[in-house]
FIDRENDREN-183199 format. One record per residue: residue number from 1; residue in three letters; x, y, z of N, C-alpha, C in turn. Coordinates in Angstrom, 3 decimals. Each point is the difference from the previous one (the first is absolute). Last residue first. Example, Ala and Ser with C-alpha at 12.3 -4.5 7.8 and 13.67 -1.06 7.14 Angstrom:
BEGIN
(pt 2; "SER"; (12.850; -2.250; 7.080); (0.820; 1.190; 0.060); (-0.770; 1.090; 0.730)) (pt 1; "ALA"; (0.290; -5.720; -0.070); (-0.890; 1.190; 0.000); (0.900; 1.200; 0.000)) 
END
This chain:
BEGIN
(pt 173; "GLN"; (18.984; -17.593; 16.444); (-0.073; 0.641; 1.303); (0.324; -1.275; 0.970)) (pt 172; "SER"; (0.360; 2.430; -5.613); (0.420; -1.508; 1.109); (-0.766; 0.421; 1.267)) (pt 171; "VAL"; (-2.234; 2.876; -4.459); (1.661; -0.358; 1.073); (-0.311; -1.206; 0.998)) (pt 170; "ILE"; (-2.586; 2.100; -5.350); (-0.219; -0.876; 1.473); (1.148; 0.254; 0.087)) (pt 169; "THR"; (-3.787; 2.756; -2.482); (1.513; -0.313; 0.421); (-0.217; -1.092; 0.641)) (pt 168; "TYR"; (-2.835; 3.511; -3.014); (0.199; -1.419; 0.302); (1.097; -0.144; 0.335)) (pt 167; "THR"; (-3.031; 4.274; -1.969); (1.037; -0.868; -0.153); (0.638; -1.054; 1.445)) (pt 166; "LEU"; (-3.809; 3.256; -3.423); (0.522; -0.471; 1.119); (0.981; -0.792; 0.013)) (pt 165; "GLU"; (-2.118; 4.229; -2.577); (0.469; -0.850; 0.206); (0.276; -0.531; 0.288)) (pt 164; "THR"; (-4.075; 2.977; -1.604); (0.784; -0.294; 0.829); (1.448; -0.897; -0.350)) (pt 163; "THR"; (-5.244; 2.810; -1.964); (0.944; -1.296; 0.064); (1.174; 0.504; 1.087)) (pt 162; "TYR"; (-5.131; 1.215; -2.231); (0.689; 0.134; 0.662); (1.049; -1.161; 0.271)) (pt 161; "VAL"; (-3.726; 1.795; -3.049); (0.742; -1.312; -0.035); (1.352; 0.932; 1.062)) (pt 160; "THR"; (-5.582; 0.266; -2.754); (1.022; 0.377; 0.467); (0.906; -0.726; 0.904)) (pt 159; "PRO"; (-2.223; -1.594; -4.197); (-0.393; 0.167; 1.107); (1.118; 0.995; 0.302)) (pt 158; "ASP"; (-1.564; 1.996; -2.887); (-0.462; -1.212; 0.386); (0.955; -1.724; -0.259)) (pt 157; "GLN"; (-0.147; 6.164; 0.405); (0.742; -1.375; 0.221); (-0.969; -0.982; -0.096)) (pt 156; "GLY"; (-2.228; 4.016; -0.353); (0.809; 0.127; -1.154); (0.987; -1.557; 0.250)) (pt 155; "ALA"; (-1.363; 2.504; 4.423); (-0.980; -0.113; -1.265); (1.104; -0.334; -0.844)) (pt 154; "ILE"; (1.298; -1.614; 4.687); (0.103; 1.527; -0.880); (-0.853; -0.747; -1.224)) (pt 153; "TYR"; (-0.197; -1.993; 5.346); (-0.036; -0.509; -1.419); (0.662; 1.966; -0.816)) (pt 152; "ASN"; (-0.173; -1.170; 4.584); (0.524; 0.224; -0.628); (0.241; -0.071; -1.640)) (pt 151; "ASN"; (-3.276; -0.068; 4.141); (0.426; 1.823; -0.577); (0.804; -0.252; -0.286)) (pt 150; "LEU"; (-1.630; -4.254; 2.101); (-1.217; 0.437; -1.449); (0.801; 1.752; -0.146)) (pt 149; "TYR"; (2.523; -2.842; 3.051); (0.204; 0.191; -1.373); (-1.251; 0.391; -1.270)) (pt 148; "ALA"; (-0.845; -2.012; 4.355); (1.141; 0.994; 0.527); (0.389; 0.560; -1.080)) (pt 147; "ASN"; (-4.539; -2.602; 1.163); (0.779; 0.989; -1.224); (1.137; 0.922; 0.671)) (pt 146; "ALA"; (-1.020; -4.057; 2.799); (0.179; 0.914; -0.008); (-0.565; 1.195; -0.818)) (pt 145; "GLY"; (3.727; -3.542; -0.337); (-1.267; -0.337; -0.511); (-0.603; 1.334; 0.699)) (pt 144; "ALA"; (5.039; -1.551; -1.560); (-0.716; 0.274; 0.703); (-1.403; 0.631; -0.536)) (pt 143; "GLY"; (3.650; -3.773; -1.336); (-0.299; 1.575; -0.057); (-1.063; 0.207; 0.711)) (pt 142; "LYS"; (3.416; -4.868; -0.078); (-0.934; 0.906; 0.434); (-0.425; 1.083; -0.082)) (pt 141; "TYR"; (3.519; -4.474; -1.519); (-0.621; 1.594; -0.037); (-1.457; 0.508; 0.161)) (pt 140; "GLU"; (3.560; -4.996; 1.088); (-1.168; 1.009; -0.188); (0.439; 0.833; 0.100)) (pt 139; "ILE"; (3.040; -4.072; -1.147); (-0.344; 1.565; 1.066); (-1.145; 0.919; -0.745)) (pt 138; "SER"; (3.412; -5.493; 1.188); (-1.576; 1.022; -1.033); (0.147; 1.386; 0.894)) (pt 137; "ILE"; (4.519; -4.138; -0.283); (-1.511; 1.360; 0.891); (-0.660; 0.321; -0.797)) (pt 136; "LYS"; (3.658; -5.039; -0.386); (-0.956; 1.547; -0.895); (-0.652; 0.783; 1.267)) (pt 135; "LYS"; (5.040; -3.359; -0.332); (-0.891; 0.563; 0.700); (-0.906; 0.988; -0.987)) (pt 134; "ASP"; (4.209; -2.239; -0.896); (-0.677; 0.736; -1.047); (-1.538; -0.243; 1.276)) (pt 133; "VAL"; (3.894; -1.437; 2.780); (-0.088; -0.204; -1.144); (-1.524; 0.229; -1.050)) (pt 132; "GLY"; (1.342; 1.627; 5.376); (-0.524; -0.766; -0.870); (0.446; -0.146; -1.589)) (pt 131; "GLY"; (1.067; 1.445; 6.082); (0.420; -0.068; -1.117); (-0.937; -0.678; -1.128)) (pt 130; "ASN"; (-1.270; 2.057; 5.059); (0.211; -1.010; -0.852); (0.330; 1.087; -1.135)) (pt 129; "ALA"; (-1.708; 1.553; 2.911); (1.864; 0.017; 0.959); (-0.021; -1.576; -1.199)) (pt 128; "SER"; (-3.357; 4.596; -1.336); (0.042; -1.777; 0.667); (1.489; -0.104; 0.071)) (pt 127; "THR"; (-4.188; 3.912; -1.100); (1.269; -0.275; 0.421); (0.352; -1.664; 0.464)) (pt 126; "VAL"; (-2.715; 4.463; -3.147); (-0.152; -1.470; -0.012); (1.307; -0.153; 0.904)) (pt 125; "LEU"; (-1.479; 4.311; -1.830); (-0.754; -1.193; 0.627); (-0.089; -1.265; -0.286)) (pt 124; "THR"; (1.753; 5.729; 1.346); (0.406; -1.439; 0.084); (-1.125; -0.943; -0.609)) (pt 123; "THR"; (1.292; 4.946; -1.310); (-0.594; -0.714; 0.997); (0.132; -1.359; -0.577)) (pt 122; "GLU"; (2.292; 5.219; -0.892); (-0.134; -1.542; -0.449); (-0.308; -0.554; 1.350)) (pt 121; "ASN"; (-1.336; 4.842; -2.297); (0.944; -0.422; 1.393); (0.017; -1.502; -0.638)) (pt 120; "ALA"; (-3.686; 2.826; -2.047); (2.167; 0.356; -0.803); (0.740; -0.904; 1.259)) (pt 119; "SER"; (-4.921; -2.444; -0.087); (0.529; 0.868; 0.503); (1.775; 0.992; -1.053)) (pt 118; "LEU"; (-5.462; -3.597; 1.002); (1.416; 0.750; -0.895); (0.389; 1.260; 0.509)) (pt 117; "SER"; (-1.923; -3.077; 3.168); (-1.081; 0.572; -1.248); (1.627; 0.488; -0.673)) (pt 116; "VAL"; (-1.888; -4.402; 2.611); (0.897; 0.798; -0.164); (-0.473; 0.797; -0.841)) (pt 115; "ASN"; (-1.645; -4.520; 1.209); (-0.977; 1.600; -0.335); (1.408; 1.188; 0.341)) (pt 114; "GLN"; (1.215; -4.517; 1.719); (-1.358; 0.173; -0.534); (-0.198; 1.305; -0.247)) (pt 113; "ALA"; (4.430; -3.417; 0.549); (-0.667; 1.050; 0.142); (-1.358; -0.023; -0.813)) (pt 112; "TYR"; (3.216; -4.094; 1.604); (-0.706; 0.963; -1.170); (-0.706; 0.822; 0.300)) (pt 111; "GLN"; (4.004; -3.676; 1.791); (-0.958; 0.731; 0.292); (-0.271; 0.777; -1.616)) (pt 110; "ALA"; (2.126; -5.111; 0.232); (-0.157; 1.336; -0.157); (-0.920; 0.749; 1.173)) (pt 109; "GLY"; (1.164; -5.219; -0.696); (0.316; 1.084; 1.292); (-0.085; 1.970; -0.280)) (pt 108; "ASN"; (1.312; -3.334; -3.842); (-0.609; -0.718; 0.997); (0.241; 0.984; 1.219)) (pt 107; "VAL"; (-1.179; 1.144; -5.236); (0.750; 0.383; 0.798); (0.349; -0.576; 1.462)) (pt 106; "ALA"; (-3.495; -1.929; -4.871); (0.313; 1.235; 1.495); (1.229; 0.175; 0.098)) (pt 105; "ASP"; (-2.315; -1.366; -4.466); (1.403; -0.381; 0.555); (0.549; 0.656; 1.601)) (pt 104; "SER"; (-3.985; 1.479; -2.278); (-0.116; -1.036; -0.426); (1.149; -1.065; 0.220)) (pt 103; "GLY"; (-0.479; 4.529; 2.691); (-0.858; -0.383; -1.048); (0.194; -1.162; -0.772)) (pt 102; "ALA"; (-1.183; 3.229; 4.529); (0.978; -0.813; -0.388); (-0.322; -0.050; -1.327)) (pt 101; "THR"; (-0.639; 4.187; 1.434); (-0.537; -1.330; 0.856); (1.101; -1.130; -1.123)) (pt 100; "ALA"; (-0.900; 6.377; 0.516); (0.447; -0.823; -0.122); (-0.407; -1.649; 0.751)) (pt 99; "LYS"; (-2.202; 5.109; -1.235); (0.432; -0.957; 0.664); (0.790; -1.006; -0.806)) (pt 98; "ILE"; (-0.909; 5.484; 0.130); (0.625; -0.707; -0.579); (-0.512; -1.571; 1.047)) (pt 97; "GLN"; (-2.150; 4.716; -1.689); (0.293; -0.415; 0.780); (0.814; -1.288; -0.258)) (pt 96; "ILE"; (-1.601; 5.659; -0.776); (0.572; -1.441; -1.531); (0.543; -1.034; 1.562)) (pt 95; "THR"; (-0.765; 4.733; 1.519); (-1.351; -0.876; -0.700); (0.221; -1.069; -0.373)) (pt 94; "ASN"; (3.916; 2.589; 0.409); (-0.135; -0.057; 1.251); (-1.587; -0.607; 0.181)) (pt 93; "ALA"; (2.636; 2.279; -3.190); (0.118; -1.689; -0.238); (-0.497; -0.898; 1.142)) (pt 92; "GLN"; (-2.625; 4.317; -2.566); (1.015; 0.313; 1.373); (0.308; -1.820; -0.288)) (pt 91; "ILE"; (-1.245; 3.112; -4.225); (-0.825; -0.825; 0.881); (1.085; -0.754; 1.005)) (pt 90; "ASN"; (-0.166; 4.243; -3.398); (0.045; -0.930; 0.664); (-0.772; -0.328; 0.753)) (pt 89; "LYS"; (0.971; 3.519; -4.244); (-1.110; -0.212; 1.400); (0.664; -1.321; 0.265)) (pt 88; "ALA"; (1.827; 3.498; -3.885); (-0.020; 0.679; 1.836); (-0.699; -1.059; 0.953)) (pt 87; "GLY"; (1.398; -3.267; -3.568); (0.677; 1.736; -0.109); (-0.565; 0.426; 0.798)) (pt 86; "ASN"; (-0.499; -4.172; 1.551); (-0.420; 0.337; -1.705); (0.527; 0.971; -0.771)) (pt 85; "GLN"; (1.322; -3.821; 4.447); (0.373; 1.706; -0.760); (-0.978; -0.757; -1.318)) (pt 84; "LEU"; (0.641; -1.722; 5.488); (-0.453; -0.709; -1.462); (-0.248; 1.360; -0.664)) (pt 83; "ALA"; (2.698; 0.375; 4.853); (-1.055; -0.188; -1.201); (0.262; -0.419; -1.430)) (pt 82; "ALA"; (3.437; 0.043; 3.223); (-0.798; 0.304; 1.050); (-1.317; -0.386; -0.277)) (pt 81; "ASN"; (4.173; -2.167; -2.625); (-0.690; 1.393; 0.091); (-1.095; 0.080; 1.356)) (pt 80; "ALA"; (2.035; -3.965; -2.090); (1.045; 1.171; -0.477); (-0.583; 1.359; 0.678)) (pt 79; "SER"; (-0.694; -4.374; 2.473); (-0.512; 0.884; -1.005); (0.785; 0.508; -0.243)) (pt 78; "LYS"; (0.805; -4.647; 2.617); (-0.386; 1.460; 0.072); (-0.671; 0.485; -1.603)) (pt 77; "VAL"; (1.413; -5.199; 3.559); (-0.249; 0.997; -1.579); (-0.671; 1.600; 0.891)) (pt 76; "LYS"; (2.832; -5.198; 1.625); (-0.678; 1.041; 0.247); (-0.279; 0.550; -1.643)) (pt 75; "VAL"; (1.627; -4.528; 2.789); (-0.388; 0.316; -1.607); (-0.699; 1.525; 0.641)) (pt 74; "GLN"; (3.808; -3.663; 2.751); (-1.414; 0.782; 0.122); (-0.177; 1.112; -1.447)) (pt 73; "PHE"; (2.625; -5.010; 2.617); (-0.073; 1.303; -0.576); (-1.167; 0.668; -0.085)) (pt 72; "GLY"; (3.136; -4.815; 1.465); (-0.894; 0.634; 0.182); (0.151; 1.684; -0.537)) (pt 71; "GLY"; (2.983; -3.430; -3.283); (-0.242; 0.164; 1.827); (-1.027; 0.773; 0.533)) (pt 70; "THR"; (1.558; -0.963; -4.610); (0.696; -1.010; 0.855); (0.081; 0.099; 1.628)) (pt 69; "SER"; (-3.824; 1.142; -4.287); (1.114; 0.732; 0.793); (0.802; -0.891; 0.874)) (pt 68; "PHE"; (-3.605; 1.098; -4.749); (1.060; -0.983; 0.646); (1.043; 0.877; 1.234)) (pt 67; "VAL"; (-5.589; 0.274; -2.609); (0.803; 1.253; 1.300); (0.812; -1.421; 0.183)) (pt 66; "ASN"; (-4.197; 2.356; -3.375); (1.314; -1.418; 0.226); (0.985; 0.646; 0.829)) (pt 65; "LEU"; (-5.100; 2.106; -0.788); (1.646; 0.857; 0.555); (0.281; -1.558; -0.441)) (pt 64; "HIS"; (-5.064; -0.130; -1.095); (0.629; 1.732; -0.911); (1.729; 0.107; 0.403)) (pt 63; "ASP"; (-3.691; -3.439; 1.287); (1.386; 0.235; -0.990); (1.191; 0.681; 0.319)) (pt 62; "ALA"; (-5.011; 1.101; -0.474); (-0.377; -1.503; 0.183); (1.646; -0.313; -0.073)) (pt 61; "ASN"; (-3.053; 4.484; 0.538); (1.132; -1.297; -0.781); (1.000; -0.164; 0.380)) (pt 60; "LEU"; (-4.911; 2.891; 0.177); (1.114; -1.229; 0.598); (0.443; -0.234; -1.350)) (pt 59; "SER"; (-2.646; 4.477; 1.118); (0.760; -0.537; -1.136); (0.576; -1.112; 0.552)) (pt 58; "SER"; (-4.736; 3.018; 1.088); (1.589; 0.063; 0.506); (0.579; -0.728; -1.105)) (pt 57; "VAL"; (-3.229; 4.264; 1.746); (0.191; -1.089; -0.635); (1.041; -0.476; 0.754)) (pt 56; "GLY"; (-4.400; 3.019; 2.071); (1.401; -0.145; -0.665); (0.307; -1.254; -0.686)) (pt 55; "ASN"; (-3.888; 2.087; 1.698); (0.490; -1.119; 0.360); (1.224; -0.090; 0.098)) (pt 54; "ALA"; (-2.563; 3.694; -2.285); (-0.258; 0.230; 1.031); (0.283; -1.184; 1.428)) (pt 53; "TYR"; (1.082; 0.079; -4.514); (0.859; 1.437; 0.426); (-0.619; 0.098; 1.991)) (pt 52; "ASP"; (-1.360; -3.986; -3.699); (1.228; -0.127; -0.114); (0.587; 1.960; 1.227)) (pt 51; "ASP"; (-4.840; -0.840; -0.877); (0.509; -1.005; 0.961); (1.393; 0.544; 0.300)) (pt 50; "LYS"; (-1.657; 2.161; -3.883); (-0.461; 0.608; 0.863); (0.592; -1.192; 1.806)) (pt 49; "THR"; (2.833; -1.060; -4.643); (-2.006; 0.101; 0.359); (0.256; 1.144; 1.725)) (pt 48; "VAL"; (4.141; -1.043; -2.415); (-0.791; -0.324; -0.893); (-1.554; 0.984; 0.098)) (pt 47; "TYR"; (5.355; -1.071; 1.437); (-0.845; 1.233; 0.254); (-1.197; 0.061; -0.503)) (pt 46; "ASP"; (4.945; -2.878; 0.154); (-1.159; 0.421; -0.630); (-1.240; 0.567; 0.215)) (pt 45; "LEU"; (5.489; -1.005; 0.806); (-1.241; -0.308; 0.892); (-0.684; 0.734; -0.593)) (pt 44; "ASN"; (4.259; -2.540; -1.493); (-0.347; 0.999; -0.404); (-1.211; -0.126; 1.477)) (pt 43; "VAL"; (5.457; -1.636; -1.232); (-1.746; -0.002; 0.682); (-0.379; 0.701; 0.070)) (pt 42; "ILE"; (4.539; -2.117; -2.357); (-1.115; 0.777; -0.136); (-1.029; 0.129; 0.917)) (pt 41; "LYS"; (3.483; -3.108; -0.252); (0.824; 1.015; -0.034); (-0.456; 1.284; 0.165)) (pt 40; "GLN"; (-1.407; -4.973; -0.681); (-0.855; 1.001; 1.008); (1.086; 0.680; 0.384)) (pt 39; "ALA"; (1.316; -3.699; -3.005); (-1.248; 0.948; -0.531); (-0.674; 0.994; 0.736)) (pt 38; "ASN"; (4.160; -1.916; 1.956); (0.009; 1.056; -1.531); (-0.806; 0.236; -0.512)) (pt 37; "ASN"; (0.521; -1.282; 5.122); (-0.472; -0.230; -0.982); (0.017; 0.490; -1.952)) (pt 36; "VAL"; (3.736; 1.144; 4.336); (-1.616; 1.104; 0.245); (-0.428; -1.783; -1.912)) (pt 35; "VAL"; (4.713; -0.952; 3.825); (-0.740; 0.292; -1.385); (-1.084; 0.668; -0.312)) (pt 34; "LEU"; (4.580; -0.479; 3.191); (-2.103; 0.108; -0.192); (-0.037; 0.552; -0.848)) (pt 33; "THR"; (4.188; -1.797; 2.908); (-0.015; 0.014; -1.191); (-1.256; 0.072; 0.093)) (pt 32; "GLN"; (4.144; -0.613; 3.316); (-1.162; 0.450; -0.224); (0.116; -0.238; -1.300)) (pt 31; "ILE"; (3.794; -2.104; 3.194); (-0.939; 0.795; -1.139); (-0.938; -0.476; -0.033)) (pt 30; "PRO"; (4.668; -0.356; 3.304); (-1.037; 0.525; -0.015); (-0.721; 0.489; -1.597)) (pt 29; "LYS"; (4.139; -3.474; 1.066); (-0.199; 1.744; 0.022); (-1.523; 0.224; 0.094)) (pt 28; "LEU"; (3.270; -3.896; 1.505); (-0.653; 0.356; -0.177); (-0.455; 1.052; -0.190)) (pt 27; "ARG"; (4.794; -3.348; 0.502); (-0.840; 1.298; 0.348); (-1.554; -0.046; -1.066)) (pt 26; "VAL"; (3.256; -3.924; 1.937); (-0.911; -0.224; -0.324); (-0.376; 2.093; -0.394)) (pt 25; "ASN"; (4.572; -3.350; 1.583); (-0.792; 1.754; -0.293); (-1.338; -0.533; -0.888)) (pt 24; "LEU"; (4.591; -2.614; 2.398); (-0.808; 0.208; -1.675); (-1.433; 1.063; 0.713)) (pt 23; "THR"; (5.445; -1.127; 1.041); (-0.603; 0.188; 0.441); (-1.074; -0.069; -0.895)) (pt 22; "VAL"; (3.882; -3.644; 0.950); (-0.663; 1.356; -0.874); (-0.750; 0.664; 0.681)) (pt 21; "ASN"; (4.795; -3.273; 1.278); (-1.004; 0.525; -0.085); (-1.030; 1.257; -0.589)) (pt 20; "GLN"; (4.289; -4.067; 0.898); (-0.278; 1.809; -0.925); (-1.733; -0.682; 0.171)) (pt 19; "ALA"; (3.996; -3.536; 2.018); (-1.072; 0.206; -0.152); (-0.402; 1.746; -0.573)) (pt 18; "SER"; (4.472; -3.362; 0.074); (-0.531; 0.816; 0.701); (-1.002; 0.332; -0.932)) (pt 17; "LEU"; (4.368; -4.441; 1.249); (-2.207; 0.867; -1.269); (0.168; 0.988; 0.529)) (pt 16; "THR"; (5.037; -2.255; 0.562); (-1.591; 0.959; 0.805); (-0.412; 0.136; -0.764)) (pt 15; "GLY"; (3.899; -3.152; -1.511); (-0.269; 1.285; 0.421); (-1.326; 0.047; 0.466)) (pt 14; "VAL"; (1.167; -4.355; -2.528); (0.794; 0.727; 0.222); (-0.324; 1.374; -0.074)) (pt 13; "GLY"; (-3.379; -4.954; 0.413); (0.906; 1.664; -0.850); (0.972; 0.300; 0.519)) (pt 12; "LEU"; (-2.207; -4.584; 0.735); (-0.309; 1.534; 0.594); (0.104; 1.031; -0.653)) (pt 11; "ILE"; (0.547; -3.943; -2.128); (-1.101; 0.780; 0.401); (-0.537; 0.891; 0.772)) (pt 10; "ALA"; (4.687; -0.987; -1.190); (-1.121; 0.276; -1.773); (-1.101; -0.056; 0.462)) (pt 9; "ILE"; (3.025; -1.346; 3.515); (-0.151; 1.625; 0.052); (-0.180; 0.566; -1.914)) (pt 8; "SER"; (0.047; -4.521; 1.528); (-1.373; 0.551; 1.191); (0.571; 1.222; -0.517)) (pt 7; "THR"; (2.163; -2.573; -2.716); (-1.293; -0.225; -0.108); (-1.031; 1.031; 1.197)) (pt 6; "ILE"; (4.923; -0.478; 0.003); (-0.580; 0.598; -0.954); (-1.236; 0.140; -0.157)) (pt 5; "ILE"; (1.440; -2.627; 3.509); (0.552; 1.273; 0.361); (-0.842; 0.688; -1.826)) (pt 4; "PHE"; (0.032; -4.790; 0.293); (-0.991; 0.720; 0.199); (-0.056; 1.584; 0.669)) (pt 3; "LYS"; (3.246; -2.627; -2.215); (-1.135; 0.265; -0.964); (-1.350; 0.788; 0.960)) (pt 2; "LYS"; (4.065; -0.812; 1.522); (0.606; 1.442; -0.678); (-1.714; -0.226; -1.021)) (pt 1; "MET"; (0.743; -3.809; 2.832); (-0.176; 1.305; 0.620); (-0.318; 1.158; -0.545)) 
END
């Protein structure tokens, strides 16, 4: 009988068992990155023929932007100035149109802006409720037609170049 009691105590244990709780949190911080295709850091709109001045010219930059976002986002663009400069002469930035389209690895369900006028104020080009990894956005730049730049050539410059810096930003939504 003594053996039975000792064995029972050994099996059941002495004292009380107590449980402990741990709180586990998965904490997600928003991450957005936007990278311009390194081979497309300079975009030229070349006016070479009469038709170029009459109809305007464009430059399609496939997969121009690469996006990583942990959730919904917006991609915006703005010009450093309201006008592209060359000395005392300028071309108004709003005469340049920007069109965003899906790249080779598109963002699911994204909305792409068409024919946005370049501005010194941020303008939204892409809106998405979904995030993604290494998603591509193509950008087309289009300069004015209707001979809008006809009187902007400066004698002795070949070519006459008007310049501004564009800034693309990505923000979570």
